[in-house]
N, C-alpha and C positions, 0 to 999 in steps of 0.2 A: 503324486502329479506334478507334471509340471507344470511351472507359473511363469506370466510374463516375464518377470526379472530374471530367471535363469532359463529362457527364451532369450533375450536379448542378449544377455551375457557371451550364451556359444554364438551366436552371429557378431556381435564383437570381438569375440574371440577371432573366431573363422578370420570374419575381416582385415583383422591384424598382420593374422601370420601371413595370407596371401601380399599384404602389402608388404611384408617382409620380403617374402619371396619373390617377388617383383624387384622389390631397390638392389636386393643382392645377385639377383640376374643380370640387373642392367649392369650393377659394376659388374660385374666379373666381366662381360662384353667389353668394359673399358674399358679395364685395366690388362684384356687379351688382344686385344686389341695392334699392341708392336708383338704378339707372340712369346711376350717373354712378362715375367710376376717381377718385378725384386720387392723387396722388403720393406722396402717403404711404402711403396703402393698400397698393400697389406694392412700396414701400419697406419695409415694415411685412412682405408677403406673401414676399418676396427673404431678410428675415434669418431668417426663420421659416425658409425653408426651407435657409438655412446653416447655422440650427443643426442640424438637422433631419441634414445630413447629415456635418455636424461630429461630432456626436453618431454613428450611423451610423460613421463612419469609425473614431473608436476605439474604437469597439464591435469590429468584423473583425479590429484592428489588436491585442486583447486575447485576443482568439479565436485567434488566429497563436503567441500567447507562451504559451501553457497551459502547455506542457509542461515553461517555464522558473518560472513558479509555485511558491510553496509551500503546501499542503493547506490553512493556512487562510484565503491567499488565494483559491481553485477555491470554497473552502465561499460564502465570502464575494460571488463570483459567481454563485453557483450561488442565492443567499439573494433576489440580487438581480437575477433574472431568473426567479425563481418555482420552482426546480427545488429537485428533492429534493439534501439536502447531504448523505446518507449515505454512508457511502463509501470504497474506497483513492481514491490521487489518479488511476488511472486507472480507474474507474469515475465520477469526477468529471467528467473530461477530455472522455468519452467522453459524457457529457449532456449539455459547452456546445457540444459538435460537431454533434451534434442541431441546434440552436440554426436 
């Protein structure tokens, strides 16, 4: 039987995949605007993609360790993501997990 976490994981993967495909398509249109793709353009796109992946992995790792974080750090993370930063540790963690 599929539980709620498996459904959320599947939806998250689908959303991430769709976002990546959309980003790649936008970059393709951008570098093909002049009809020629240079090696420098490909390297720039690869580096930008690597940065995005690294930032995403760092954020996922941050969310995994929420239970070990101090309230001040949780507040900072909420502010960074534009979330309400008031309430108990449990409330802040719940808001962050909804991202």
